[in-house]
All heavy atoms as TSV, in Angstrom:
chain	resi	resn	atom	element	x	y	z
A	1	ARG	N	N	84.922	97.000	103.132
A	1	ARG	CA	C	83.976	95.896	102.801
A	1	ARG	C	C	84.415	95.235	101.517
A	1	ARG	O	O	83.687	95.350	100.519
A	1	ARG	CB	C	82.587	96.383	102.774
A	1	ARG	CG	C	82.138	97.022	104.134
A	1	ARG	CD	C	80.674	96.959	104.307
A	1	ARG	NE	N	79.874	96.012	103.708
A	1	ARG	CZ	C	79.195	95.014	104.337
A	1	ARG	NH1	N	79.235	94.930	105.623
A	1	ARG	NH2	N	78.599	94.088	103.603
A	2	TYR	N	N	85.591	94.747	101.489
A	2	TYR	CA	C	86.141	94.108	100.277
A	2	TYR	C	C	87.004	92.923	100.597
A	2	TYR	O	O	87.364	92.667	101.734
A	2	TYR	CB	C	86.945	95.189	99.480
A	2	TYR	CG	C	88.316	95.522	100.101
A	2	TYR	CD1	C	89.458	94.928	99.742
A	2	TYR	CD2	C	88.381	96.547	101.029
A	2	TYR	CE1	C	90.649	95.182	100.296
A	2	TYR	CE2	C	89.603	96.838	101.630
A	2	TYR	CZ	C	90.699	96.216	101.283
A	2	TYR	OH	O	91.894	96.492	101.813
A	3	ILE	N	N	87.259	92.150	99.477
A	3	ILE	CA	C	88.196	91.040	99.639
A	3	ILE	C	C	89.327	91.270	98.694
A	3	ILE	O	O	89.188	91.882	97.670
A	3	ILE	CB	C	87.412	89.745	99.279
A	3	ILE	CG1	C	88.338	88.506	99.667
A	3	ILE	CG2	C	86.994	89.704	97.877
A	3	ILE	CD1	C	87.625	87.223	99.594
A	4	HIS	N	N	90.525	90.783	99.163
A	4	HIS	CA	C	91.769	91.000	98.432
A	4	HIS	C	C	92.176	89.616	97.848
A	4	HIS	O	O	92.407	88.735	98.657
A	4	HIS	CB	C	92.715	91.555	99.448
A	4	HIS	CG	C	94.156	91.694	98.965
A	4	HIS	ND1	N	94.986	92.711	99.385
A	4	HIS	CD2	C	94.891	90.974	98.040
A	4	HIS	CE1	C	96.150	92.571	98.810
A	4	HIS	NE2	N	96.174	91.513	98.048
A	5	LEU	N	N	92.261	89.494	96.524
A	5	LEU	CA	C	92.526	88.168	95.949
A	5	LEU	C	C	93.958	88.158	95.247
A	5	LEU	O	O	94.411	89.205	94.729
A	5	LEU	CB	C	91.534	87.850	94.831
A	5	LEU	CG	C	90.059	87.703	95.340
A	5	LEU	CD1	C	89.148	87.473	94.156
A	5	LEU	CD2	C	89.912	86.616	96.389
A	6	LYS	N	N	94.547	87.043	95.285
A	6	LYS	CA	C	95.807	86.755	94.531
A	6	LYS	C	C	95.730	85.379	93.917
A	6	LYS	O	O	94.877	84.509	94.448
A	6	LYS	CB	C	96.991	86.729	95.470
A	6	LYS	CG	C	97.338	88.162	96.047
A	6	LYS	CD	C	98.621	88.081	96.799
A	6	LYS	CE	C	98.983	89.356	97.340
A	6	LYS	NZ	N	100.303	89.450	97.896
A	7	ASP	N	N	96.503	85.023	92.884
A	7	ASP	CA	C	96.503	83.697	92.424
A	7	ASP	C	C	97.962	83.342	92.203
A	7	ASP	O	O	98.795	84.216	91.840
A	7	ASP	CB	C	95.706	83.581	91.160
A	7	ASP	CG	C	95.204	82.160	90.894
A	7	ASP	OD1	O	95.638	81.241	91.656
A	7	ASP	OD2	O	94.336	81.982	90.031
A	8	MET	N	N	98.276	82.077	92.410
A	8	MET	CA	C	99.647	81.639	92.261
A	8	MET	C	C	99.659	80.118	92.019
A	8	MET	O	O	98.806	79.373	92.635
A	8	MET	CB	C	100.424	81.908	93.587
A	8	MET	CG	C	101.840	81.445	93.574
A	8	MET	SD	S	102.737	81.877	95.109
A	8	MET	CE	C	103.030	83.543	94.940
A	9	ALA	N	N	100.527	79.680	91.171
A	9	ALA	CA	C	100.645	78.182	90.936
A	9	ALA	C	C	101.384	77.543	92.082
A	9	ALA	O	O	102.309	78.240	92.661
A	9	ALA	CB	C	101.362	77.978	89.622
A	10	LYS	N	N	101.109	76.336	92.413
A	10	LYS	CA	C	101.877	75.612	93.473
A	10	LYS	C	C	103.315	75.652	93.205
A	10	LYS	O	O	103.709	75.343	92.072
A	10	LYS	CB	C	101.308	74.193	93.639
A	10	LYS	CG	C	99.969	74.146	94.160
A	10	LYS	CD	C	99.521	72.668	94.312
A	10	LYS	CE	C	98.126	72.629	94.886
A	10	LYS	NZ	N	97.620	71.247	94.958
A	11	GLY	N	N	104.087	76.041	94.153
A	11	GLY	CA	C	105.492	76.077	94.067
A	11	GLY	C	C	106.093	77.284	93.358
A	11	GLY	O	O	107.310	77.456	93.289
A	12	ALA	N	N	105.268	78.131	92.813
A	12	ALA	CA	C	105.672	79.369	92.116
A	12	ALA	C	C	106.090	80.408	93.103
A	12	ALA	O	O	105.649	80.476	94.230
A	12	ALA	CB	C	104.684	79.801	91.140
A	13	LYS	N	N	106.934	81.313	92.646
A	13	LYS	CA	C	107.347	82.435	93.539
A	13	LYS	C	C	106.776	83.770	92.989
A	13	LYS	O	O	107.083	84.758	93.491
A	13	LYS	CB	C	108.869	82.477	93.615
A	13	LYS	CG	C	109.362	81.255	94.363
A	13	LYS	CD	C	110.824	81.397	94.571
A	13	LYS	CE	C	111.308	80.092	95.138
A	13	LYS	NZ	N	112.201	79.996	96.125
A	14	LYS	N	N	105.903	83.665	91.944
A	14	LYS	CA	C	105.302	84.862	91.365
A	14	LYS	C	C	103.834	84.615	91.280
A	14	LYS	O	O	103.349	83.581	91.055
A	14	LYS	CB	C	105.942	85.099	90.052
A	14	LYS	CG	C	107.424	85.456	90.068
A	14	LYS	CD	C	107.930	85.935	88.766
A	14	LYS	CE	C	109.428	86.275	88.976
A	14	LYS	NZ	N	109.857	87.286	88.141
A	15	PHE	N	N	103.137	85.812	91.370
A	15	PHE	CA	C	101.718	85.746	91.222
A	15	PHE	C	C	101.321	85.724	89.771
A	15	PHE	O	O	102.127	86.073	88.891
A	15	PHE	CB	C	101.033	86.922	91.916
A	15	PHE	CG	C	101.342	87.020	93.345
A	15	PHE	CD1	C	102.181	87.976	93.901
A	15	PHE	CD2	C	100.782	86.131	94.234
A	15	PHE	CE1	C	102.488	88.024	95.294
A	15	PHE	CE2	C	101.040	86.094	95.529
A	15	PHE	CZ	C	101.899	87.100	96.100
A	16	CYS	N	N	100.114	85.237	89.497
A	16	CYS	CA	C	99.586	85.235	88.085
A	16	CYS	C	C	98.161	85.770	88.089
A	16	CYS	O	O	97.481	85.959	89.090
A	16	CYS	CB	C	99.660	83.784	87.571
A	16	CYS	SG	S	98.676	82.619	88.472
A	17	PRO	N	N	97.635	85.969	86.857
A	17	PRO	CA	C	96.273	86.486	86.747
A	17	PRO	C	C	95.323	85.478	87.388
A	17	PRO	O	O	95.599	84.258	87.347
A	17	PRO	CB	C	96.022	86.503	85.222
A	17	PRO	CG	C	97.394	86.708	84.652
A	17	PRO	CD	C	98.311	85.947	85.558
A	18	LEU	N	N	94.162	85.957	87.846
A	18	LEU	CA	C	93.192	85.091	88.488
A	18	LEU	C	C	92.703	84.034	87.417
A	18	LEU	O	O	92.595	84.351	86.267
A	18	LEU	CB	C	91.903	85.950	88.898
A	18	LEU	CG	C	92.071	86.871	90.047
A	18	LEU	CD1	C	90.843	87.538	90.348
A	18	LEU	CD2	C	92.734	86.241	91.287
A	19	GLY	N	N	92.613	82.800	87.953
A	19	GLY	CA	C	92.199	81.712	87.110
A	19	GLY	C	C	93.323	80.918	86.467
A	19	GLY	O	O	93.146	79.850	85.914
A	20	GLU	N	N	94.560	81.475	86.560
A	20	GLU	CA	C	95.721	80.774	85.965
A	20	GLU	C	C	96.546	80.022	87.021
A	20	GLU	O	O	97.476	79.350	86.680
A	20	GLU	CB	C	96.608	81.785	85.192
A	20	GLU	CG	C	95.902	82.336	83.921
A	20	GLU	CD	C	96.783	83.151	83.105
A	20	GLU	OE1	O	98.005	83.221	83.369
A	20	GLU	OE2	O	96.252	83.805	82.156
A	21	GLY	N	N	96.142	80.175	88.207
A	21	GLY	CA	C	96.945	79.519	89.318
A	21	GLY	C	C	96.110	78.439	90.057
A	21	GLY	O	O	95.090	77.972	89.535
A	22	ASP	N	N	96.583	78.074	91.202
A	22	ASP	CA	C	96.001	76.976	92.014
A	22	ASP	C	C	95.122	77.442	93.148
A	22	ASP	O	O	94.615	76.596	93.848
A	22	ASP	CB	C	97.028	76.067	92.462
A	22	ASP	CG	C	97.684	75.314	91.273
A	22	ASP	OD1	O	96.979	74.868	90.391
A	22	ASP	OD2	O	98.948	75.200	91.293
A	23	VAL	N	N	95.014	78.755	93.389
A	23	VAL	CA	C	94.212	79.248	94.474
A	23	VAL	C	C	92.703	79.097	94.151
A	23	VAL	O	O	92.328	79.418	93.078
A	23	VAL	CB	C	94.571	80.742	94.833
A	23	VAL	CG1	C	93.730	81.293	95.882
A	23	VAL	CG2	C	96.067	80.853	95.184
A	24	ASP	N	N	91.920	78.609	95.114
A	24	ASP	CA	C	90.560	78.468	94.981
A	24	ASP	C	C	89.837	79.792	95.169
A	24	ASP	O	O	89.062	79.937	96.118
A	24	ASP	CB	C	89.980	77.314	95.903
A	24	ASP	CG	C	88.529	77.065	95.681
A	24	ASP	OD1	O	87.906	77.534	94.656
A	24	ASP	OD2	O	87.949	76.279	96.432
A	25	ASN	N	N	89.919	80.714	94.196
A	25	ASN	CA	C	89.332	82.061	94.325
A	25	ASN	C	C	87.876	81.910	94.188
A	25	ASN	O	O	87.160	82.835	94.724
A	25	ASN	CB	C	89.902	82.949	93.317
A	25	ASN	CG	C	91.268	83.533	93.848
A	25	ASN	OD1	O	91.367	83.999	94.933
A	25	ASN	ND2	N	92.302	83.371	92.993
A	26	HIS	N	N	87.306	80.922	93.602
A	26	HIS	CA	C	85.829	80.760	93.568
A	26	HIS	C	C	85.306	80.677	94.909
A	26	HIS	O	O	84.270	81.382	95.223
A	26	HIS	CB	C	85.487	79.439	92.877
A	26	HIS	CG	C	85.627	79.456	91.398
A	26	HIS	ND1	N	84.573	79.953	90.578
A	26	HIS	CD2	C	86.538	78.980	90.528
A	26	HIS	CE1	C	84.889	79.860	89.290
A	26	HIS	NE2	N	86.093	79.266	89.249
A	27	ALA	N	N	85.864	79.966	95.801
A	27	ALA	CA	C	85.361	79.796	97.186
A	27	ALA	C	C	85.466	81.179	97.902
A	27	ALA	O	O	84.494	81.510	98.653
A	27	ALA	CB	C	86.189	78.756	97.955
A	28	TYR	N	N	86.514	81.929	97.725
A	28	TYR	CA	C	86.654	83.239	98.388
A	28	TYR	C	C	85.615	84.184	97.882
A	28	TYR	O	O	85.020	84.923	98.693
A	28	TYR	CB	C	88.125	83.807	98.119
A	28	TYR	CG	C	89.126	83.007	98.874
A	28	TYR	CD1	C	90.123	82.339	98.177
A	28	TYR	CD2	C	89.197	83.021	100.313
A	28	TYR	CE1	C	91.161	81.647	98.859
A	28	TYR	CE2	C	90.221	82.307	100.918
A	28	TYR	CZ	C	91.168	81.558	100.206
A	28	TYR	OH	O	92.114	80.956	100.885
A	29	VAL	N	N	85.343	84.222	96.612
A	29	VAL	CA	C	84.411	85.189	96.032
A	29	VAL	C	C	83.020	84.802	96.460
A	29	VAL	O	O	82.191	85.693	96.805
A	29	VAL	CB	C	84.520	85.366	94.546
A	29	VAL	CG1	C	83.462	86.278	94.007
A	29	VAL	CG2	C	85.957	85.956	94.178
A	30	GLU	N	N	82.710	83.502	96.477
A	30	GLU	CA	C	81.363	83.044	96.893
A	30	GLU	C	C	81.108	83.460	98.447
A	30	GLU	O	O	80.095	83.916	98.697
A	30	GLU	CB	C	81.229	81.571	96.668
A	30	GLU	CG	C	81.080	81.209	95.219
A	30	GLU	CD	C	81.055	79.707	95.009
A	30	GLU	OE1	O	81.118	78.917	95.979
A	30	GLU	OE2	O	81.035	79.318	93.813
A	31	LYS	N	N	82.143	83.228	99.190
A	31	LYS	CA	C	81.994	83.587	100.626
A	31	LYS	C	C	81.884	85.099	100.778
A	31	LYS	O	O	81.058	85.542	101.605
A	31	LYS	CB	C	83.246	83.080	101.388
A	31	LYS	CG	C	83.056	83.297	102.950
A	31	LYS	CD	C	81.871	82.422	103.455
A	31	LYS	CE	C	81.836	82.472	104.933
A	31	LYS	NZ	N	80.698	81.638	105.393
A	32	ALA	N	N	82.594	85.865	99.953
A	32	ALA	CA	C	82.486	87.357	99.995
A	32	ALA	C	C	81.147	87.807	99.671
A	32	ALA	O	O	80.569	88.702	100.286
A	32	ALA	CB	C	83.568	87.978	99.078
A	33	ALA	N	N	80.455	87.194	98.670
A	33	ALA	CA	C	79.148	87.475	98.279
A	33	ALA	C	C	78.099	87.076	99.403
A	33	ALA	O	O	77.193	87.853	99.731
A	33	ALA	CB	C	78.754	86.749	96.966
A	34	GLU	N	N	78.385	85.965	100.036
A	34	GLU	CA	C	77.561	85.531	101.079
A	34	GLU	C	C	77.587	86.588	102.262
A	34	GLU	O	O	76.588	86.750	102.940
A	34	GLU	CB	C	77.980	84.132	101.626
A	34	GLU	CG	C	77.204	83.546	102.764
A	34	GLU	CD	C	77.882	82.226	103.217
A	34	GLU	OE1	O	78.228	81.415	102.340
A	34	GLU	OE2	O	77.935	82.029	104.383
A	35	LEU	N	N	78.784	87.115	102.525
A	35	LEU	CA	C	78.979	88.006	103.603
A	35	LEU	C	C	78.434	89.463	103.214
A	35	LEU	O	O	78.431	90.347	104.058
A	35	LEU	CB	C	80.422	88.090	104.025
A	35	LEU	CG	C	80.970	86.804	104.657
A	35	LEU	CD1	C	82.434	86.822	104.882
A	35	LEU	CD2	C	80.228	86.539	105.960
A	36	GLY	N	N	78.150	89.688	101.920
A	36	GLY	CA	C	77.719	90.988	101.503
A	36	GLY	C	C	78.827	91.986	101.251
A	36	GLY	O	O	78.492	93.135	101.292
A	37	LEU	N	N	80.017	91.489	100.957
A	37	LEU	CA	C	81.079	92.397	100.666
A	37	LEU	C	C	80.887	93.075	99.333
A	37	LEU	O	O	80.156	92.517	98.421
A	37	LEU	CB	C	82.416	91.624	100.620
A	37	LEU	CG	C	82.763	90.960	101.940
A	37	LEU	CD1	C	84.192	90.375	101.823
A	37	LEU	CD2	C	82.798	91.909	103.099
A	38	ASP	N	N	81.323	94.294	99.116
A	38	ASP	CA	C	80.974	95.114	97.959
A	38	ASP	C	C	82.061	95.133	96.890
A	38	ASP	O	O	81.754	95.415	95.740
A	38	ASP	CB	C	80.755	96.508	98.464
A	38	ASP	CG	C	79.568	96.676	99.361
A	38	ASP	OD1	O	78.586	96.055	99.117
A	38	ASP	OD2	O	79.761	97.317	100.424
A	39	TYR	N	N	83.291	94.799	97.205
A	39	TYR	CA	C	84.423	94.973	96.290
A	39	TYR	C	C	85.342	93.847	96.330
A	39	TYR	O	O	85.517	93.183	97.305
A	39	TYR	CB	C	85.213	96.299	96.597
A	39	TYR	CG	C	84.347	97.537	96.613
A	39	TYR	CD1	C	83.864	98.049	97.789
A	39	TYR	CD2	C	84.040	98.167	95.383
A	39	TYR	CE1	C	83.013	99.220	97.750
A	39	TYR	CE2	C	83.237	99.331	95.359
A	39	TYR	CZ	C	82.767	99.759	96.553
A	39	TYR	OH	O	82.020	100.946	96.553
A	40	VAL	N	N	86.011	93.661	95.144
A	40	VAL	CA	C	87.115	92.696	95.079
A	40	VAL	C	C	88.349	93.474	94.539
A	40	VAL	O	O	88.195	94.232	93.563
A	40	VAL	CB	C	86.784	91.599	94.023
A	40	VAL	CG1	C	87.984	90.677	93.705
A	40	VAL	CG2	C	85.585	90.764	94.440
A	41	THR	N	N	89.441	93.342	95.241
A	41	THR	CA	C	90.701	93.896	94.714
A	41	THR	C	C	91.580	92.695	94.350
A	41	THR	O	O	91.533	91.613	94.984
A	41	THR	CB	C	91.409	94.760	95.771
A	41	THR	OG1	O	91.707	93.963	96.919
A	41	THR	CG2	C	90.560	95.958	96.151
A	42	VAL	N	N	92.349	92.909	93.322
A	42	VAL	CA	C	93.260	91.822	92.827
A	42	VAL	C	C	94.706	92.360	92.917
A	42	VAL	O	O	95.025	93.467	92.436
A	42	VAL	CB	C	92.992	91.442	91.351
A	42	VAL	CG1	C	93.914	90.436	90.844
A	42	VAL	CG2	C	91.476	91.041	91.220
A	43	ASP	N	N	95.532	91.615	93.596
A	43	ASP	CA	C	96.897	91.952	93.816
A	43	ASP	C	C	97.777	91.250	92.754
A	43	ASP	O	O	97.752	90.049	92.609
A	43	ASP	CB	C	97.347	91.563	95.143
A	43	ASP	CG	C	98.660	92.192	95.625
A	43	ASP	OD1	O	99.360	92.695	94.727
A	43	ASP	OD2	O	98.913	92.237	96.789
A	44	LEU	N	N	98.474	91.998	91.954
A	44	LEU	CA	C	99.285	91.487	90.826
A	44	LEU	C	C	100.770	91.834	90.997
A	44	LEU	O	O	101.573	91.731	90.025
A	44	LEU	CB	C	98.761	91.924	89.515
A	44	LEU	CG	C	97.391	91.450	89.159
A	44	LEU	CD1	C	96.831	92.229	87.971
A	44	LEU	CD2	C	97.436	89.956	88.885
A	45	ASP	N	N	101.174	92.223	92.214
A	45	ASP	CA	C	102.598	92.588	92.402
A	45	ASP	C	C	103.482	91.310	92.161
A	45	ASP	O	O	102.965	90.200	92.413
A	45	ASP	CB	C	102.889	93.146	93.819
A	45	ASP	CG	C	102.547	92.189	94.915
A	45	ASP	OD1	O	101.513	91.521	94.821
A	45	ASP	OD2	O	103.288	92.147	95.866
A	46	ASN	N	N	104.639	91.438	91.740
A	46	ASN	CA	C	105.521	90.347	91.540
A	46	ASN	C	C	104.937	89.304	90.556
A	46	ASN	O	O	105.033	88.122	90.799
A	46	ASN	CB	C	105.897	89.731	92.858
A	46	ASN	CG	C	107.152	88.820	92.756
A	46	ASN	OD1	O	107.931	88.934	91.875
A	46	ASN	ND2	N	107.159	87.822	93.596
A	47	SER	N	N	104.305	89.771	89.497
A	47	SER	CA	C	103.628	88.841	88.657
A	47	SER	C	C	104.485	88.246	87.552
A	47	SER	O	O	104.242	87.180	87.011
A	47	SER	CB	C	102.377	89.427	88.028
A	47	SER	OG	O	102.693	90.456	87.115
A	48	GLY	N	N	105.557	88.914	87.216
A	48	GLY	CA	C	106.494	88.413	86.233
A	48	GLY	C	C	105.955	88.597	84.796
A	48	GLY	O	O	106.553	88.094	83.894
A	49	CYS	N	N	104.844	89.232	84.657
A	49	CYS	CA	C	104.319	89.525	83.304
A	49	CYS	C	C	103.777	90.937	83.264
A	49	CYS	O	O	103.825	91.630	84.253
A	49	CYS	CB	C	103.216	88.555	82.954
A	49	CYS	SG	S	101.773	88.624	84.024
A	50	ASP	N	N	103.356	91.369	82.119
A	50	ASP	CA	C	102.849	92.734	81.962
A	50	ASP	C	C	101.650	92.917	82.906
A	50	ASP	O	O	100.695	92.136	82.816
A	50	ASP	CB	C	102.382	93.012	80.567
A	50	ASP	CG	C	101.837	94.398	80.283
A	50	ASP	OD1	O	102.657	95.310	80.327
A	50	ASP	OD2	O	100.601	94.459	80.262
A	51	VAL	N	N	101.712	93.841	83.827
A	51	VAL	CA	C	100.619	94.009	84.841
A	51	VAL	C	C	99.308	94.431	84.214
A	51	VAL	O	O	98.247	93.978	84.673
A	51	VAL	CB	C	101.167	95.013	85.909
A	51	VAL	CG1	C	101.131	96.474	85.331
A	51	VAL	CG2	C	100.164	95.006	87.093
A	52	PHE	N	N	99.304	95.112	83.161
A	52	PHE	CA	C	98.088	95.535	82.473
A	52	PHE	C	C	97.341	94.279	81.815
A	52	PHE	O	O	96.126	94.179	81.865
A	52	PHE	CB	C	98.211	96.619	81.480
A	52	PHE	CG	C	98.674	97.918	82.114
A	52	PHE	CD1	C	99.923	98.390	82.054
A	52	PHE	CD2	C	97.746	98.680	82.927
A	52	PHE	CE1	C	100.374	99.564	82.679
A	52	PHE	CE2	C	98.163	99.770	83.524
A	52	PHE	CZ	C	99.433	100.291	83.475
A	53	GLU	N	N	98.216	93.484	81.198
A	53	GLU	CA	C	97.702	92.194	80.555
A	53	GLU	C	C	97.092	91.266	81.688
A	53	GLU	O	O	96.103	90.720	81.620
A	53	GLU	CB	C	98.775	91.501	79.845
A	53	GLU	CG	C	98.351	90.224	79.185
A	53	GLU	CD	C	99.494	89.494	78.440
A	53	GLU	OE1	O	100.491	90.159	78.080
A	53	GLU	OE2	O	99.333	88.228	78.303
A	54	ALA	N	N	97.885	91.209	82.794
A	54	ALA	CA	C	97.452	90.381	83.928
A	54	ALA	C	C	96.114	90.879	84.572
A	54	ALA	O	O	95.243	90.158	84.921
A	54	ALA	CB	C	98.486	90.301	85.046
A	55	ALA	N	N	95.971	92.195	84.613
A	55	ALA	CA	C	94.757	92.847	85.218
A	55	ALA	C	C	93.554	92.533	84.241
A	55	ALA	O	O	92.489	92.199	84.656
A	55	ALA	CB	C	95.010	94.325	85.350
A	56	GLU	N	N	93.771	92.596	82.954
A	56	GLU	CA	C	92.740	92.401	81.963
A	56	GLU	C	C	92.318	90.960	82.048
A	56	GLU	O	O	91.131	90.633	82.023
A	56	GLU	CB	C	93.229	92.710	80.528
A	56	GLU	CG	C	92.202	92.519	79.494
A	56	GLU	CD	C	92.691	92.968	78.058
A	56	GLU	OE1	O	93.649	93.660	77.985
A	56	GLU	OE2	O	92.055	92.495	77.160
A	57	LYS	N	N	93.268	89.952	82.200
A	57	LYS	CA	C	92.952	88.560	82.309
A	57	LYS	C	C	92.141	88.354	83.604
A	57	LYS	O	O	91.217	87.538	83.631
A	57	LYS	CB	C	94.160	87.724	82.244
A	57	LYS	CG	C	94.817	87.599	80.909
A	57	LYS	CD	C	96.075	86.796	80.983
A	57	LYS	CE	C	96.736	86.585	79.624
A	57	LYS	NZ	N	97.922	85.772	79.686
A	58	SER	N	N	92.627	88.917	84.654
A	58	SER	CA	C	91.922	88.837	85.977
A	58	SER	C	C	90.457	89.334	85.980
A	58	SER	O	O	89.568	88.669	86.466
A	58	SER	CB	C	92.740	89.459	87.060
A	58	SER	OG	O	93.952	88.872	87.305
A	59	LEU	N	N	90.377	90.477	85.349
A	59	LEU	CA	C	89.011	91.002	85.180
A	59	LEU	C	C	88.091	90.179	84.386
A	59	LEU	O	O	86.918	89.913	84.696
A	59	LEU	CB	C	89.079	92.447	84.629
A	59	LEU	CG	C	87.701	93.190	84.507
A	59	LEU	CD1	C	87.011	93.328	85.769
A	59	LEU	CD2	C	87.953	94.543	83.819
A	60	LYS	N	N	88.642	89.650	83.246
A	60	LYS	CA	C	87.810	88.689	82.380
A	60	LYS	C	C	87.422	87.454	83.222
A	60	LYS	O	O	86.249	86.994	83.079
A	60	LYS	CB	C	88.705	88.317	81.239
A	60	LYS	CG	C	87.953	87.462	80.185
A	60	LYS	CD	C	88.842	87.194	78.987
A	60	LYS	CE	C	88.069	86.237	78.034
A	60	LYS	NZ	N	88.881	85.915	76.894
A	61	TRP	N	N	88.331	86.921	83.961
A	61	TRP	CA	C	87.977	85.796	84.799
A	61	TRP	C	C	86.913	86.131	85.861
A	61	TRP	O	O	85.939	85.299	85.900
A	61	TRP	CB	C	89.297	85.281	85.520
A	61	TRP	CG	C	89.040	84.004	86.352
A	61	TRP	CD1	C	89.061	82.770	85.931
A	61	TRP	CD2	C	88.626	83.989	87.727
A	61	TRP	NE1	N	88.773	81.932	87.001
A	61	TRP	CE2	C	88.482	82.673	88.065
A	61	TRP	CE3	C	88.428	84.975	88.723
A	61	TRP	CZ2	C	88.113	82.224	89.336
A	61	TRP	CZ3	C	88.138	84.536	90.031
A	61	TRP	CH2	C	87.889	83.203	90.344
A	62	LEU	N	N	87.057	87.241	86.454
A	62	LEU	CA	C	85.960	87.678	87.483
A	62	LEU	C	C	84.587	87.783	86.751
A	62	LEU	O	O	83.570	87.275	87.221
A	62	LEU	CB	C	86.367	88.945	88.112
A	62	LEU	CG	C	87.384	88.827	89.272
A	62	LEU	CD1	C	87.902	90.197	89.614
A	62	LEU	CD2	C	86.833	88.157	90.470
A	63	ARG	N	N	84.589	88.425	85.591
A	63	ARG	CA	C	83.361	88.699	84.935
A	63	ARG	C	C	82.730	87.313	84.367
A	63	ARG	O	O	81.549	87.220	84.398
A	63	ARG	CB	C	83.560	89.584	83.726
A	63	ARG	CG	C	83.700	91.020	84.207
A	63	ARG	CD	C	83.904	91.918	83.036
A	63	ARG	NE	N	83.881	93.297	83.444
A	63	ARG	CZ	C	84.408	94.357	82.785
A	63	ARG	NH1	N	84.982	94.116	81.642
A	63	ARG	NH2	N	84.352	95.590	83.229
A	64	SER	N	N	83.569	86.356	84.003
A	64	SER	CA	C	83.019	85.155	83.424
A	64	SER	C	C	82.620	84.147	84.537
A	64	SER	O	O	81.823	83.318	84.316
A	64	SER	CB	C	84.040	84.509	82.479
A	64	SER	OG	O	85.147	84.007	83.304
A	65	ASN	N	N	83.120	84.402	85.766
A	65	ASN	CA	C	82.796	83.493	86.826
A	65	ASN	C	C	81.836	84.019	87.884
A	65	ASN	O	O	81.255	83.225	88.639
A	65	ASN	CB	C	84.137	82.983	87.589
A	65	ASN	CG	C	84.915	82.069	86.755
A	65	ASN	OD1	O	84.580	80.882	86.644
A	65	ASN	ND2	N	85.902	82.619	86.012
A	66	PHE	N	N	81.655	85.312	87.923
A	66	PHE	CA	C	80.745	85.893	88.851
A	66	PHE	C	C	79.964	87.059	88.311
A	66	PHE	O	O	80.592	88.058	87.809
A	66	PHE	CB	C	81.626	86.344	90.178
A	66	PHE	CG	C	82.349	85.267	90.733
A	66	PHE	CD1	C	83.704	85.097	90.400
A	66	PHE	CD2	C	81.769	84.300	91.593
A	66	PHE	CE1	C	84.431	84.104	90.920
A	66	PHE	CE2	C	82.496	83.259	92.050
A	66	PHE	CZ	C	83.811	83.116	91.680
A	67	GLN	N	N	78.707	87.000	88.432
A	67	GLN	CA	C	77.857	88.122	87.894
A	67	GLN	C	C	77.128	88.805	88.971
A	67	GLN	O	O	76.678	88.304	89.882
A	67	GLN	CB	C	76.877	87.494	86.809
A	67	GLN	CG	C	77.538	86.995	85.674
A	67	GLN	CD	C	78.322	88.011	84.779
A	67	GLN	OE1	O	77.853	89.148	84.659
A	67	GLN	NE2	N	79.372	87.630	84.172
């Protein structure tokens, strides 16, 4: 009962922290809440930056956009 999120800029070949790309993750998380899903996982493989920094940024984005 979870949704798997990624973010990426248009034309990019690497993923980025949530909120820094062009994917409409707001719509996905809103739909997940509507469906009663319990968890969000964030995929940061092939991000091209420090994975811990990217995870922190993604968590900050989730917390600031969804309560």
